[in-house]
C-alpha positions, -999 to +999 in steps of 0.1 A: +585-725-172+571-691-184+533-684-187+514-666-214+479-661-225+467-675-260+433-655-266+417-663-232+440-693-224+465-696-198+496-714-217+529-723-202+560-718-224+597-729-216+624-701-208+640-688-237+669-675-219+662-638-230+645-612-207+628-581-220+642-544-206+623-536-178+599-505-180+606-477-152+581-479-125+567-446-116+577-436-081+540-429-071+538-468-068+562-468-036+548-437-021+541-447+017+511-427+021+492-444-007+504-480+002+488-470+037+456-458+023+454-492-003+461-512+031+433-493+051+406-504+027+415-544+033+408-550-001+435-570-015+432-609-022+396-607-010+372-631-029+351-617-061+320-597-051+291-588-074+293-550-075+328-551-088+321-574-112+291-559-127+313-527-132+339-543-153+310-562-174+293-527-179+327-512-188+333-535-213+301-532-229+304-494-230+338-493-247+332-524-268+362-542-256+370-579-244+389-570-214+378-548-187+397-548-150+396-535-115+431-530-110+450-521-077+485-512-075+503-528-045+538-524-037+553-551-056+523-565-079+492-553-094+461-573-081+425-573-097+396-574-077+373-578-106+382-589-142+369-599-173+385-614-206+417-617-186+423-649-163+453-640-141+442-628-107+476-605-104+508-598-126+544-583-115+548-544-120+570-548-147+539-562-168+516-532-155+502-505-174+480-495-150+511-485-125+516-456-151+482-441-145+494-432-108+513-404-125+483-387-138+458-386-109+434-360-124+427-377-158+426-409-177+453-427-190+448-436-227+475-452-251+459-459-285+490-479-295+509-499-265+535-507-292+547-472-298+545-456-264+581-458-247+564-466-214+548-498-227+562-507-258+587-533-239+558-544-218+560-582-217+522-583-221+525-560-252+556-580-268+543-613-261+508-631-255+483-618-253+497-589-273+474-563-262+475-533-283+452-506-265+446-492-231+425-468-213+424-464-174+405-441-151+421-435-118+406-450-086+411-419-067+401-417-029+387-384-011+421-378+001+437-376-032+456-411-032+453-430-064+448-469-052+449-482-089+424-480-122+394-493-138+409-500-171+398-514-205+420-532-230+418-542-265+439-565-286+440-540-316+453-505-315+424-478-314+441-446-329+409-428-318+409-438-283+377-435-266+342-414-276+334-387-252+305-408-240+330-438-235+356-414-215+327-399-194+311-433-186+345-448-176+352-420-152+316-425-136+322-462-133+354-458-117+336-434-093+311-464-086+343-484-079+355-462-053+320-459-040+319-498-036+352-496-018+339-470+005+308-489+011+330-519+016+349-501+044+322-485+060+302-520+063+334-535+077+340-509+103+303-509+113+307-550+119+339-544+142+322-517+159+293-538+166+314-567+176+334-544+199+302-531+213+287-566+217+318-575+239+313-543+258+278-551+263+286-584+274+313-573+303+287-548+314+258-573+316+286-596+334+296-571+357+261-562+367+252-596+373+283-600+393+276-565+414+241-577+420+252-612+436+282-594+456+253-569+466+234-593+483+264-617+493+274-596+525+306-613+541+302-644+523+337-647+505+330-679+488+297-663+467+315-634+461+343-653+441+321-677+427+301-646+412+336-629+400+344-662+379+309-668+369+311-630+354+344-634+338+334-665+319+302-645+308+324-617+294+346-640+278+327-668+259+357-688+246+365-696+283+356-735+292+371-732+326+375-707+354+394-706+387+405-685+412+436-697+429+444-680+464+480-676+477+488-697+505+525-698+515+546-708+484+517-722+468+484-713+451+453-732+458+423-738+435+400-721+457+369-715+436+363-736+402+340-739+374+335-756+341+363-776+330+381-768+363+352-779+384+367-812+394+401-799+406+390-776+437+418-780+463+445-784+437+477-768+448+507-755+427+540-742+433+547-706+427+579-716+409+572-738+378+536-728+369+519-703+347+496-690+374+528-686+397+544-665+369+516-641+370+514-640+406+551-634+412+555-610+382+522-590+396+511-587+355+484-601+337+496-630+313+483-646+279+493-680+273+484-690+235+495-724+234+503-746+269+524-770+247+550-745+238+545-720+269+578-715+289+559-715+322+536-742+324+540-776+338+540-801+310+523-828+334+496-806+340+485-801+307+466-834+302+451-834+338+433-799+336+428-801+296+446-773+294+455-755+260+454-718+262+445-695+292+446-658+305+457-649+341+452-618+360+468-612+395+444-603+425+460-576+442+454-555+473+479-524+470+512-541+467+502-574+482+492-607+459+461-625+471+459-647+443+453-652+404+422-652+384+425-680+357+404-687+325+413-715+303+402-735+272+412-770+260+422-757+226+451-735+221+449-700+206+414-693+219+419-659+236+436-626+226+445-593+243+406-582+245+403-610+266+431-602+288+417-567+294+383-585+306+399-608+329+420-577+345+387-560+348+370-591+370+404-595+388+400-561+399+362-568+407+377-599+427+403-575+447+373-555+453+350-584+467+375-598+488+385-566+503+348-556+506+339-589+524+367-587+547+358-550+556+319-564+561+329-592+583+351-568+605+327-539+607+295-549+594+291-515+578+266-527+550+252-492+544+290-476+541+299-505+516+269-500+496+274-460+495+309-466+482+301-490+455+273-470+446+290-438+445+320-454+423+301-466+395+307-448+361+272-460+352+244-444+363+225-461+389+187-451+404+170-467+433+133-458+425+098-463+442+068-464+419+041-438+426+004-449+423-031-429+419-062-435+441-068-468+418-034-483+425-027-479+389+013-465+384+017-431+371+050-421+382+082-430+404+101-411+432+141-412+433+151-428+463+189-432+458+207-417+428+245-420+423+267-392+413+275-403+377+236-396+370+240-363+373+266-361+344+246-387+323+211-365+327+225-333+329+212-326+366+223-321+401+219-356+414+214-340+450+180-322+441+167-353+421+164-373+454+129-372+468+112-357+436+097-378+407+109-383+375+081-362+359+090-336+383+129-335+375+125-340+336+092-325+328+077-335+295+097-370+299+081-400+277+055-421+293+076-453+285+101-443+313+072-450+337+053-475+321+084-500+315+098-497+349+061-499+364+061-532+343+094-546+363+077-538+396+046-555+388+058-585+370+094-589+390+108-594+354+140-572+347+142-555+314+167-542+294+163-509+274+175-484+247+157-452+244+158-414+242+149-389+266+136-361+240+136-334+266+175-335+269+184-351+234+200-382+246+198-415+243+204-444+270+211-481+274+204-497+307+192-526+328+162-524+350+153-549+380+129-555+409+140-547+443+120-552+476+081-538+475+076-511+452+113-500+446+134-512+416+169-505+407+182-492+372+217-491+359+224-471+326+250-456+304+244-426+277+247-442+241+237-407+220+269-410+201+266-449+191+229-444+183+234-415+161+265-431+142+241-463+138+214-441+125+238-425+101+252-457+088+215-471+084+204-439+067+233-442+040+226-478+034+188-468+029+199-440+006+218-463-014+190-485-018+169-458-029+190-445-055+197-477-070+159-482-076+145-447-086+149-436-122+141-398-117+156-368-104+126-355-087+121-390-069+159-392-060+162-356-041+128-362-025+134-397-012+169-385+000+158-355+016+134-377+036+158-401+048+181-373+059+156-356+079+143-384+097+178-399+105+195-364+116+158-355+134+158-319+116+126-301+104+136-297+068+157-313+041+164-306+004+185-303-026+191-273-044+208-264-078+230-230-076+229-204-101+256-181-111+285-176-086+263-186-058+240-160-064+208-179-065+198-216-052+169-232-069+154-258-043+137-288-056+105-306-037+119-309-003+110-329+027+093-311+059+086-325+092+050-324+105+039-288+110+068-272+087+060-258+053+081-264+020+107-237+008+110-254-026+118-227-053+142-200-063+159-180-036+183-151-036+214-158-009+218-120-006+184-118+007+192-139+038+225-125+050+264-128+039+264-165+031+281-169-004+319-169+005+323-204+020+300-219-005+319-201-034+353-219-021+337-254-016+333-252+020+302-264+040+279-229+051+272-238+088+251-216+113+241-230+144+220-200+157+207-176+129+203-152+158+238-152+170+258-158+139+272-125+124+263-137+088+226-141+096+219-119+127+204-088+107+183-112+088+172-137+115+134-126+114+135-138+076+150-169+087+125-175+114+097-165+094+103-200+074+107-218+109+144-221+106+170-214+134+197-232+125+209-246+090+237-262+070+244-260+033+266-287+018+279-279-014+284-301-046+313-292-066+321-301-102+352-287-122+364-265-094+327-249-090+298-253-066+268-266-087+242-276-061+242-277-023+222-304+001+200-286+028+188-291+062+170-268+085+162-271+121+133-255+139+157-249+169+194-236+174+215-268+169+253-274+171+259-294+138+285-321+150+318-330+125+299-366+122+269-351+109+290-328+084+306-361+073+275-377+069+259-348+046+290-348+024+285-382+017+248-378+011+257-351-013+282-370-032+261-402-034+229-381-045+251-362-071+264-392-086+226-407-088+217-377-106+245-380-128+236-414-136+198-404-145+210-378-169+233-402-184+207-427-191+182-401-204+208-389-229+217-425-239+177-430-245+176-399-269+208-411-288+188-444-292+159-428-306+179-404-330+198-439-342+166-457-348+153-429-366+181-424-389+181-463-397+146-463-404+152-433-429+177-455-444+155-483-450+130-458-465+157-442-489+169-477-499+132-489-508+128-457-527+160-458-547+150-498-555+115-486-567+131-456-589+158-483-603+135-513-614+105-489-623+113-503-659+115-537-649+088-558-666+089-589-637+067-567-611+062-598-589+101-598-582+103-562-576+070-566-552+090-597-534+120-573-529+097-545-513+081-572-492+116-583-477+126-547-470+092-540-454+097-571-434+130-559-421+116-524-413+088-542-390+115-564-373+135-532-366+102-516-351+098-545-324+135-542-317+132-504-313+108-510-284+137-524-264+163-498-277+177-527-300+188-548-270+163-578-274+128-583-289+098-603-277+094-638-298+057-633-302+059-595-310+084-604-338+060-633-352+028-610-351+047-582-369+056-600-397+030-625-402+001-593-402+017-581-434+009-613-453-028-624-438-049-617-409-035-630-377-066-654-372-050-675-399-019-682-377-021-705-347+008-695-323+020-719-294+051-715-274+067-696-247+072-659-252+108-652-246+135-623-253+154-630-282+185-613-294+185-588-323+202-614-347+177-640-339+150-613-345+161-604-377+165-642-391+134-651-376+116-622-394+131-634-430+126-668-426+087-663-414+083-637-443+094-665-470+073-693-455+042-668-453+048-657-487+051-692-503+019-703-481+001-672-498+011-682-532+010-720-530+000-734-498-026-728-470-031-693-468-040-693-509-074-707-498-102-692-473-101-722-451-061-727-449-046-721-415-010-722-405+002-734-370+036-720-356+049-736-325+083-731-308+098-748-278+133-756-263+149-790-258+176-796-229+189-828-240+227-826-251+234-788-260+202-766-253+186-760-285+158-736-297+131-756-322+105-737-349+079-756-362+057-748-392+026-768-403+002-760-429-033-775-433-067-769-452-049-759-483-043-776-517-022-806-519+016-798-523+041-812-538+081-810-536+093-783-561+116-793-588+152-776-590+168-757-563+145-728-563+151-691-561+165-667-534+136-674-512+138-713-511+175-709-504+169-685-474+145-711-461+168-740-462+193-719-446+170-720-414+175-700-383+206-679-380+222-695-410+225-728-392+212-748-422+193-774-397+161-774-413+138-801-421+111-796-448+081-824-454+058-818-484+030-835-471+001-836-496-021-821-465+003-793-465+042-781-457+056-793-424+089-779-415+111-778-383+140-755-378+167-758-350+193-734-337+214-735-305+194-717-278+223-695-267+223-676-301+186-673-298+182-658-264+194-623-249+226-631-227+223-616-195+257-606-178 
């Protein structure tokens, strides 16, 4: 069977035996660098996401087409991340128009008539269902220049004029938003992977610390040490359900220490030949067993006995001598991976160290020597401290009793000079929290985990503090400055995205983004400036400044501050780490320092090959700007410029809407004026007056719709607008929920109420002083949801059903709402009763 599309239906067809001539596929489709870039986004065959779906819906509306796609061109197909008006989620490349857009990465591909273009004339989707005729695609180009696909719009009729300039620009902007979504999605995915990696590393460190704490107090108790190793390994690899250390005894391995599901198998002996653990021991290599049932080394009869599904093994070695095997297992297959194998190797090494140290201590009882070796071997910083109390017994400081060599590198100090001195002496100005938290550990005996900055050295640390004997405590820690900075930048970028999506003015945007950047990077000032001329002047908008720093908003001439223009003109960032040392600013250093600036960075924003704006950050002290910070600011500048472009586009659209409304009102006025002049000689003036009133009613409805840019109108506002022309509003009782109705519904309701009120004024309740009209509306959900409008007159003269069919007004009333002809009229002697029904979906504004 073949498949085709009829309208929006997916319809199977029989083979005809004929094949269409294939259209040559552009060579860019198979470019390996492009395909690698596409694969790096990890986007193919992922579920639908609102961020992309919203873009294609907006593209359809802006370009007035039935079909819009986010199309990604792979090596053998084109796949749609988001689509509207096109059911299939992918097609082969012979059916792809988007593939041809890869050949022109810098501009839109617009084909007004697909049947006349040689690239698409024989395309199966052009020659057959759904018979597409018009195509426009904006390339999805990555920062590195690779085109992944297009954001395209498609019509089933040719469009010789193509797109308007506004549609052209909007489609390009929406394509940039698609790429921003892809970049944000990749950043979030990378963040999640990084967090999981960091969490796994943290678990391993915690398990090592716990194990080391047990080993430190075990002295020569080998059993305790081995239990700590197995417990630590299982803690670091949560998927493990059982663990064991199998020690070598002749030609066999004995289960010496067991935990978890292997707890009842202590003493079990296995031969070196014919077991997976034996293979690990004899090969002296770690081993990953994915599935016990198909593993070539496992004893089949052992699988059920020890509930073995998958496992990891690591040899315990002392030099070239095999001491045994560390094993972790699960009852389920495929529970472990290479990262778990790396973890167990680490703990096997710890087991080796534990066995070796236990043997050494049992022989020499050299406890102090062991501690020093372990202490000095740690890559983590390790401190033994003792609190210092004042006369009242309150802890005010702590003294370094032991400091390992790693502390020197982590803190930037000489560890030999730190012993015997207090932390306030070693790091003057250190935050009180570094004293108070460790004091709490000593006072309560409860260990604490911390992540905190030492501002005096501008470094972040993560670690674990625990109580020792008396007033002493231990601290083991690592520097995590890079990780914290990266997380801050990711958080800052997400915050910027949230703020830009909610703000509607350019000053609000620049001020909000400047504040996030300043706080994220810890700078003294941040702002956004527009470039004038060939980077001659910068006009800085309202900026953000840290407490104690003044604003530099205003117009500044670059040449007044040094030789700075060249990199910005080339589109490169202007980076100065120290204004007093940099050759470009040295002569003007006092000018910079007068503003409280000792280092700065200007990140250019480019448009059509020119620098049009800069994002600016200042620091009150000299500072080395890192590549990661430059990348962050580049992303911020691009994101802010995109937000500014969006606001300007919306402002322009508002102006266009207002102009269109003005011209429409003028047209209605001209129509009324022409009618007045044309009908001046007509003797039946009541008919002329009826015509004038109908035009006026249309004008009133237009006024209500204009309040919401012709996208919707409020039900009550429409009613009040048309009824106020006929009589005082206190003559009408309105009862129903206010709701947004479509422009078509607003115009139909206006004309219907106008005719009903006109008749009531001539013949019904409004023809007397006491008469009133009740207008009610509601929705009903039984069957297809419907809108019901009721009209009830009372207090007027007795009414009877008119003879004949009546005039245009009567016919308009019988047509009902939106021409549905679902109108029920009852001429009750007490007053006219009418009910009108229409599909609710036709009345309400449809949300997309």
